[in-house]
C-alpha positions in Angstrom: 82.6 109.7 111.8 82.1 107.2 113.9 85.2 106.6 116.2 86.2 103.2 117.2 86.8 102.3 120.7 89.3 103.4 123.0 92.7 101.4 122.8 93.8 100.1 126.2 96.4 98.0 127.4 95.6 94.6 128.4 91.5 94.2 127.5 90.1 92.0 129.0 87.2 92.7 126.6 89.1 91.2 123.4 90.9 88.3 124.4 92.0 87.5 120.8 92.9 90.1 118.5 94.5 89.9 114.4 95.4 92.7 112.4 97.4 92.9 108.2 101.3 93.7 108.2 102.2 94.3 104.9 106.0 95.0 104.0 105.1 96.9 100.6 107.4 94.2 98.8 107.5 95.5 95.1 109.1 93.5 92.0 109.8 96.2 89.1 110.6 93.3 86.8 106.8 91.4 87.4 104.2 93.3 85.3 102.3 94.7 88.4 103.5 98.5 88.6 103.9 99.9 91.9 100.7 102.3 91.7 98.7 98.8 90.6 100.3 97.8 94.1 99.4 101.1 96.1 95.7 100.5 94.6 95.6 96.8 95.7 96.8 97.7 99.2 93.7 100.3 99.6 91.4 97.3 98.6 92.9 95.4 100.9 92.7 97.8 104.0 89.2 98.4 103.4 88.3 94.5 103.1 90.3 94.6 106.3 87.9 96.3 108.2 85.2 94.7 106.6 86.4 91.7 107.8 87.1 92.6 111.4 90.6 93.0 111.2 92.1 95.0 114.4 95.0 97.3 112.7 96.2 97.6 109.3 100.5 98.2 109.7 103.0 99.2 107.0 106.3 99.1 106.7 109.0 101.8 106.5 111.6 101.1 104.4 113.6 103.0 101.8 116.4 102.7 98.0 115.6 99.2 97.4 112.3 97.4 96.5 112.5 95.6 99.6 109.8 97.9 100.7 107.9 101.0 98.6 106.7 103.1 101.5 109.1 105.4 102.6 106.8 106.9 105.2 104.0 105.2 106.4 102.4 108.1 107.3 101.6 109.1 104.3 99.6 106.0 103.1 98.1 105.9 106.2 96.5 109.1 106.1 95.4 108.3 102.8 93.7 105.0 104.1 92.3 107.2 106.8 90.0 108.4 104.7 88.8 105.4 103.2 88.1 102.8 106.1 86.3 104.2 109.7 87.0 101.6 112.2 89.9 100.2 110.9 93.4 100.9 113.2 96.0 101.8 111.1 99.7 101.6 112.2 103.4 101.8 111.5 105.5 98.4 111.7 107.9 100.5 112.1 108.6 104.2 111.9 112.8 104.3 112.0 113.3 106.3 114.9 116.9 106.2 113.9 116.5 107.8 111.0 114.3 110.9 111.7 114.1 113.5 114.1 111.8 112.4 116.9 109.2 115.5 116.3 108.6 114.8 112.9 107.5 111.4 113.7 105.1 112.7 116.4 103.9 115.7 113.9 103.1 112.5 111.3 101.4 110.4 113.8 99.7 112.8 116.1 98.5 114.5 112.4 97.1 110.6 111.3 95.2 110.3 114.8 93.4 113.5 114.3 92.8 112.9 110.5 91.4 109.2 111.5 89.4 110.1 114.4 92.3 108.3 117.0 92.9 104.8 115.2 97.2 105.2 115.0 99.0 102.7 116.7 102.7 103.9 116.2 105.2 101.0 115.5 109.0 102.0 116.6 112.4 100.3 115.9 116.0 101.4 115.5 116.5 99.8 111.5 118.8 97.4 110.6 119.6 97.5 106.9 123.4 98.9 105.7 122.0 100.6 102.8 119.3 102.3 104.3 121.7 103.4 107.1 124.1 104.6 105.1 121.5 106.4 102.9 120.7 108.6 105.8 124.6 108.8 106.4 124.2 107.0 110.3 127.0 105.2 111.3 125.8 101.8 112.6 127.9 101.8 116.0 125.7 105.1 116.6 122.3 103.9 116.1 120.9 102.4 119.4 122.1 105.6 120.8 120.2 107.7 118.0 117.2 105.3 118.6 117.2 105.7 122.6 117.3 109.5 122.9 114.5 109.8 119.9 112.3 107.2 121.7 112.9 109.7 125.0 112.5 113.0 123.1 108.9 110.9 121.0 107.6 110.3 124.5 107.7 113.6 125.7 106.5 115.3 122.4 103.7 113.3 122.5 102.4 114.0 125.6 101.9 117.7 123.8 103.8 119.4 126.5 106.5 122.0 126.0 110.0 119.8 127.1 113.3 120.6 126.1 115.9 117.7 126.0 119.9 117.5 125.5 121.7 114.7 124.3 124.7 113.3 122.3 123.1 113.8 118.9 120.2 116.5 119.5 119.4 120.0 121.9 115.9 120.8 122.2 114.9 123.7 124.2 111.6 124.5 125.4 109.4 122.9 122.5 105.7 121.9 121.9 104.4 120.4 119.4 101.2 122.1 117.3 99.4 118.9 117.0 98.5 116.4 119.4 97.3 112.6 119.3 93.0 112.8 119.8 93.4 109.4 121.8 92.5 110.4 125.6 95.6 107.8 126.3 98.0 108.7 124.1 99.4 107.4 120.6 100.2 103.2 121.6 103.3 102.4 120.9 105.0 99.3 120.5 109.0 98.7 120.3 109.7 95.7 117.4 112.2 93.3 118.4 115.0 91.7 116.6 116.5 89.6 118.9 114.5 87.2 121.4 116.6 88.3 124.7 115.2 92.1 123.8 111.9 91.0 125.0 112.9 91.4 128.9 114.0 94.8 128.3 110.9 96.1 126.1 108.9 94.5 128.8 110.9 96.3 132.1 110.4 99.5 129.7 106.4 99.1 130.0 106.2 99.0 126.4 104.2 96.7 123.5 106.2 94.3 121.4 106.1 93.6 118.2 108.3 90.9 116.2 108.5 88.4 113.6 109.2 84.7 114.9 110.7 83.4 111.4 112.9 85.9 111.0 115.0 84.3 114.6 113.5 81.4 115.3 113.2 77.6 114.5 109.4 76.7 115.8 105.9 77.3 117.3 107.7 75.9 120.6 110.5 78.8 120.5 108.1 81.0 121.0 106.7 80.7 125.1 110.5 81.6 125.7 110.3 85.2 124.2 106.8 86.0 125.8 108.0 84.7 129.4 111.0 87.0 129.1 108.4 89.3 127.9 106.6 89.1 131.2 109.3 88.9 133.5 109.9 92.1 132.3 106.3 93.6 132.9 106.3 92.3 135.9 109.2 94.7 137.1 107.9 97.4 135.0 107.4 100.5 136.9 104.1 101.5 135.6 101.2 99.3 137.1 97.2 99.0 135.7 94.4 98.9 137.5 94.9 95.0 138.7 98.0 96.4 139.8 100.4 94.6 137.0 101.0 96.4 133.6 99.9 94.2 130.8 101.2 95.0 127.2 100.6 93.8 124.2 102.6 91.3 121.9 101.6 92.0 118.3 103.4 88.6 116.2 103.9 88.5 112.4 103.1 85.7 110.6 103.1 85.0 106.7 99.6 83.7 106.3 97.5 82.4 104.0 94.2 80.3 104.0 92.3 78.1 101.5 90.0 75.3 100.9 92.4 72.7 101.4 96.0 72.2 102.4 97.0 71.3 99.3 95.6 74.4 97.4 97.0 76.6 100.0 100.4 75.2 100.0 100.1 75.5 95.8 99.0 79.1 96.0 101.6 79.7 98.8 105.0 78.2 97.6 106.5 80.4 94.9 105.4 83.5 96.5 106.6 83.0 99.4 110.4 81.4 97.8 109.9 84.9 96.0 109.6 86.9 98.7 112.6 85.2 100.9 115.0 85.3 98.3 114.7 89.3 97.9 114.3 90.1 101.5 117.8 91.1 103.2 119.1 89.7 106.5 116.0 86.7 106.9 116.9 83.4 108.6 116.9 80.9 105.6 114.0 79.1 106.1 112.3 76.6 103.5 108.6 76.6 102.8 108.1 73.3 103.7 110.1 74.1 106.9 107.8 77.2 107.4 104.6 75.6 106.1 105.3 72.5 108.2 103.1 71.5 111.1 105.4 73.2 113.9 106.9 75.7 111.2 106.5 79.7 111.7 103.6 80.5 109.2 99.7 80.1 108.8 99.4 78.2 105.3 96.7 75.7 105.2 92.6 75.2 105.5 90.8 77.0 108.2 90.4 73.6 110.1 94.5 73.3 110.0 95.3 76.7 110.4 92.3 76.7 113.1 94.5 74.3 114.5 98.2 75.9 115.1 95.9 79.2 116.3 95.1 76.8 119.4 98.8 76.0 119.4 100.0 79.8 119.3 97.4 80.6 122.1 98.9 78.0 124.3 102.4 80.2 124.0 100.5 83.0 124.6 99.5 85.0 122.0 97.0 87.4 121.9 97.4 89.2 119.0 98.9 88.5 115.5 99.9 90.2 112.2 99.0 88.2 109.0 101.1 88.8 106.2 98.6 87.8 103.3 100.2 89.8 100.8 103.7 88.7 100.2 105.7 87.8 97.2 103.6 89.4 94.3 100.6 87.5 95.4 97.7 87.8 93.2 95.5 90.6 94.9 92.4 88.0 94.6 94.5 85.0 96.2 95.5 87.5 99.0 91.7 88.7 99.3 90.3 84.9 99.1 92.9 83.9 102.1 91.9 87.1 104.1 88.2 86.2 104.0 89.0 82.7 104.9 91.0 83.6 107.6 88.5 85.8 109.3 85.4 83.6 108.5 86.2 80.3 108.6 89.7 79.9 110.8 89.1 82.4 113.6 85.2 81.2 114.3 86.6 77.8 114.5 89.6 78.8 116.3 87.2 81.1 118.9 84.9 78.2 118.9 87.7 75.9 120.7 88.9 78.3 123.2 85.2 79.6 124.5 85.0 75.6 124.9 88.3 75.8 127.4 87.6 78.2 130.4 91.4 77.5 131.5 92.5 79.1 128.2 91.0 82.5 128.4 92.4 83.2 131.4 95.4 86.1 130.8 
């Protein structure tokens, strides 16, 4: 097996990364079956690897077609056998629902099976029906998450540890599997509200967020990055340059086609279906999200490349692209994946390479 290069925070050798994010939204009343959808996800992971996408992120959801992968580690283990270079990530594993040592075991095992390609996105969960299904009082969610994050970080070191909290007590436990990545599993914390960005940075954590669910336009993204960097500047961990530099992965619905008109025609109905069936999503019309200032990447390669330039100027260095949404036909999602990687990205990279100021972190 060919192993990927080690993951390093703030790498100066890869100034812009693009990944795939799929919520696995399923629509039982439509002709596509769940087994067919899983097969499409597998094909898209293999295509993502071929096209140079960085990470294939899968969400964890329960009890509703809102998302149909209850344990991303299981699906990622399957995808590990189908790929060789593509990183494999959760976006997110919900720490409030599960014992943290189980999360550590699951993703450590996938890291071993994949040859060190796992990225672990975590969060506290937010859907009422999921919290109810797990018997978790909303009032205790944050405390459970904080405790489980502490246990997770200890468990992933591979060392023996103990922990005492309000919801769990662990005495002298050591996992029998540990990640193979020399620097351990890179952990990303999902942010649902922009003000939290400072605290994630202050804790020296990577971050991921979905702008359209909280923000209004591209111009709002810069403020989130400034808060995050304010936190990382105060973080008690420094890199070799004397400053911790974390990664922020930002999710956007994306559809790239030959023309703006074709992209909009393909993406409109799937996005509106997706938004109608999302829970606790901020309502934005397709016209708003696909506009020049809108928080999506819909259009021709030229249009998308221009918007990438604006996102770059706001601080974005890692995209999580949602190409597959709203029962998007598999061939249309694959075409968008190809056009983004082979047409829009080269145009964007050519532009920033001509701007020496733009490539300074």
